[in-house]
N, C-alpha and C positions, 0 to 999 in steps of 0.2 A: 380666971383665965379658965379653971376648972367649971366654974358655972356657966361661961358660955360651951364648953364642949359635951356639958348635961342637958346644955338646951338645944343642941343640935342632935342630940342621941335621941333625944325626946320626940323632937319637931322635926325632926328629918333636914333635908336642904334648902330652907326656907329662904327668902330673899333676905339679904341683907346679912347674913350668916358667915362667920370667918369660916373658909377655906384656906387649905394648904395650897401653894402653887410650884407647877411644876416648870422649871427651868433647862436649859442646855446648853453645853459647852463643847467644843463652837456653836455658836447660836447663828450659821448661814441657814438661809432656807433653803438649801438642800442636803439631803446627807446621802453622802456616797459610797457605795461598798468598799470597806477595807479601811473605812475612817476610823479612827479613835474617836468617841463621845461619852460624853458624861451627861447623866440626867440627875438635878436636885431637887428634893423635896422640903419645900419652906413653908412654915406657919409662922406669919408677920406677927412679932408683939409677944410671942411667947419664948418664955425664956427659962420654963421647966424641963424633967426630963422626958422625953416621949418616945416610943418606937416609931417606927416607919417599915411599911410592908408596900410591895410593888405588886402590881396585876398587869397581864397585858391581853387585852380582847375578854377582860372578864375573869381569868386564870392566875393564879396565884406566881409571879416571877421571880422573886426575890424580897429582902427586907436591908433595911442601911436608908441613912438619909442620902448617899451617894448610889446610883447604879452605874456602875462602868461599861463600857464597849472595847473592849482593846480593839476587836478589828469587826467592826458592826458589816452584816451582810443582808440580803435581799428577806432572809426567813427572819429578820428581827423587825422587820416592817409590822405595824399594829397600832392599837391604843392605847398607852399607857397610863393607869392612875398610880398614886401615892395615895398611903392611909395614915392619918398621923393616932397614935393610940397612947393614954395615959395609963400609968400603975392602975386605975380603978377599972379599964377597961372601956373607957369613954374615949370617942372617934370622932374622925372629920375626915372626910376623903376630899380628891380635889377632882377639876374637871379633866374630861380625857386629855390628851397630849398624844396626837398624831405623828406618826415617824415613817415616810415612806422614804427607803433606802432606793439610791440608783444604781443600777448594775453596772452603769458603762458611765466612764467620764463626758459631762457637757461638749460639745464642739464649739469651737470660736467662730465665728464669722466677720470677718473683716471688709468692713463698705467704706466707700469715700463721701464725705460726706457733703463737699462742695463739689459743683464740675468741674472734671480736669480739663476742660476746653480754655485755658489760659495758657497766657507764653512761657516758657523756661524762666525760670526765677522768682515765678508767681510761687504762692504758697497755696496749699490744700490740706485738709481736716480728713484724719483715716480716723475711724470707731472700729475697736473690738469688743464684739455683744458674745457673751460667756451665759447661759443660762439665765440664770436673777442677776445678773452681775455684780453678788457680790462674795465676801469669801477667795477671790483670785488678786494674786499679781499678776498684773496684763505684762507678758515681755512681746517686745518687738524687737523684729531683725530686719536690717536693711543690708540686703546682700548678702546674708547670712550671717552678718555680723552685729552682735547684741549691743543693741543702744540702750543707754540709762535710763529712758523714761518708762515707769511702769504703770502708765496713766492707762486710762479706759480710750480717753483719743489723743492722737497725737497732731502737730503741727509741722508738715515738711514743707519744703521747697522742690516744684516740681522742675525735674531736671529734663536736659535737651534729648536726652535717650531714656529708654526703657528701663526703670531700676523695680526691684522684686520686692515688697514689703510684708514681712511676716506676723504672723499674733498667733500667741497660744498660752494657757492660761498656768499657773503653780500656784494650788491651793495653799493658802494662808497657814504658817504653824506647820505642813504637812510638806515639805520640797518633794517628795516621791510621789505626789499626786500631781502629774503634767497632764493639760489636756493633747490634744491633736493641735497640727496646724492650720491655721488659715493664711491664704495670703493674696495679696492683689498685685499688681503691674500696674505700675502709673508711667506718665510720660508728658512733656508739655509740648506745645509747638514748637518749632524755633525761634530763637529772640527776633524780634523786630528788629530791621536795620534803619539804621538812619542812614540818610543821604540827602549832601547837597546839591540841586540841581540849577543851573545858569539858562533861568527864562529866558532873558532878551538883555543887552545884545549878547551874540556868542563870538567866541575870541576870534583872532583877536583883538584885544581891548585898545584904546585909542585916549588919549587925555577929553575929559568931559563927557565921557560916558557915563551914563548912569544906570549901573549893571544891576538888574534885578534877580535876586536869588528865593531860593525856595527848599527848605526841610521838609522831607520826605521820611516816614516812618510807612514800612511797609506792612500795615495791618491797620484796620478801621478800629480806630477807638479815637475815645478824647486823650488827649497830651496837651503838656504844658512844654514852651520851647524856650532853648536859648542859646545865645551866640556866643561866638569866642574870634577874637581877629588875632594873628598870630600868638594865642596864648593865654588871652588875656580877656577876661566877659566883655563882653559889649554890652554899655549899660543902658537899658530903655530899648534894646531890642527883644521882646517876648513873645514875637509874632512868627507864624508858619513864614512870612515874607520880609526879608527888608530890602533895600537899595544902597550899593557901593557906589560913591560918589569918586569918579578919577581925574587928576591921580592923588588927591589930597588923601584918599581912605585906601590906598592901594596894601595889601595883605595878603596873609594864609587864613582863610575862614571855615568853620566845621559849627555846627548844629550837635545839640542836645536836644532829646525828646524823653520826658516824664510823663510815666504814666499818671493820669490825674487820681485813677483809685485806691492806686499803687505808687506812690510817691519814692519809693525804695529802688522803683524800677527804672533806670536810665541808659539808654542808649546812645551812644555818638559816634557822628559820622567823620567821615575822612576827611583831610583838608582839601580844599580847593582852593589853587592861587589866583587870586583876581587882581593883576598888574597892568598899567599903563605900559605897551610895549613900544609908544613911539609912532605917530603916524606919518613922520616924515621919512625913517627910515624905512618903515615898511614900504612907502609909495616908491620910493627910489629902486628899493631891493624887487620889485614888481616892474619897473619900467626896465632895467638892466637886465633879467630874465626873459622879457617881451621882445627887448632889442636880441637877443642873442639868438630867439627861438624865430625870430622873423631871417636873420640870418642865414641860420642853417636850412630852411624852405626855401631860399632863394637860391641856397648854392645847389640844393638837390632838382631845383627845378632846372637849371643851366644845365648841370650835368644829363639828366634825361633828354632835355632835347637835344644837344651833341649827340648823343650818344645815338639816339633816333635817327635825327636828321644826317649825321657823318660830314655833309659837304655843303658847300654855298657856291654862288657867283657874285662877284662884287666888280664892278667897271673902277676903272681909276683913270687922272690924266698925264702922262708921263709927262707933259710940259708943252707951254706954251700951243697947246690945243692939236699939235699936229701925229701924235699919235693915241689911238684909244686903246687900253689894257683892258684884257677880261680875263677874270680866273676862272676855270672852267673843272668843275668834280664829278667827272662820269662814271665813273668805278663802280660796281655795283657792291663786290665782296670786298673791297679795298677804298683807299683815297689815294686818286694820283693826280696831281696838279700841273695846269699847263697855263700856259702865255698865248693869248692872240692877240696879235698886234694887226693893226687894221689902220694903214697911212690916211690922210685925209687929203684930199684932192679940192683945190679950188679953183673951180673954170670958168672963163667969162661967160657972161650969160648968153646963152643961147647954142654956147656949144657943148657937143656930146661928150660926158665923160666914161671912160670904160670904167666897170665893176672894178674896185680894188681888191687886192687877193690879199687873203688872210693865211698867216705864217702861225704853229703853232709848235713850242717847244715845252720841250719835257722838264718843268726845274727841278733842282737839287732841292734838300731841307734846308741848307745854308741858307741859299737864295730867298727861301720863304722869311725866313728871321732874319736878312739881312736887306733894309730897303735900296741901298746903294746898290749894291750887287745886282738885285733885283731888276736897277732900272738902269743899269749899262749893257743887261742884257737883253733887256727888250729894243735900247736903241741902236745895239749891233743888229739886232735880227731887222731892224726896221728897216737899217742902210743899207741891207744885204738885198733885201725885197726891192728896195730903190733901184741899185744896180741891176740887176736881174733886170 
């Protein structure tokens, strides 16, 4: 070894010559003001006694195999060399070791790796970048609650509401060195809705109907479909459309949609009842309802006519063709009923017959409703007229 040192002293830093190596702990890419660091000078393969000296920017800075900085700052930035010297004053020096001290802590930057234009329940990756990316524990918070993951990247589920994620760095081995915080707000779209739509025929359903159903998911994408009947999966039905034959397949149907790119995302519709309601019963009910409606309409029309017209005239025979009876209603503001009686005269051919007299009488209400009283009253009037 001493021979090598003597050669280095004579020939300088020639190619392949043995040199001390400067190392730093902690060996992070950047040095932050206030950190505690140590520089070490090592001459590989030497076991003898050596004296070490340190130089900064060409000026003597200190001695010893290790150089300690309890709280380094920007004034300590520079190019450092170490010299290893033996007892015979033979020496060799290291290459320069540059230190640049940062005055301020680096700032983190949170970015969304994957595009957040996904539905709620899908996943998205977040990344936190700090300076060179080494020498830091990455601290993540969700809505100001600390997460256990300390990785540079995390994968989270997209919520259906806006959620705040924050990241900051803590220096490894120096918990008092903490960066500022960067944050990002993420949210997904509303969860797609699965829905069963009846295409044809429309309810009510009857025996023999083949009902066409479609499973709809309210978002354009690629989906795998499944169907259930009364809570049990329907075998072989994995399409968007199915046909249900009544009455053999009566039941409650619902469908599920699974996103092909994310099979864990599954959306379930509500139930739709597909049941044969009975054709005969429905037609009978329809007939009864129609008959009642027709009767109501006719009753209304009759009442309307009677109210508008009020009174009428009707001829009638009293018997054996002897006397004609007419009911006459001529009162405008009310309805008074009269009997007009015209006796019938049969004269021989060629004989002149005087015009018959007509007798009127005001009928009482009970005479209108009692046919016998009405007839007796008319005959009495006729007899009186004949006697006159």
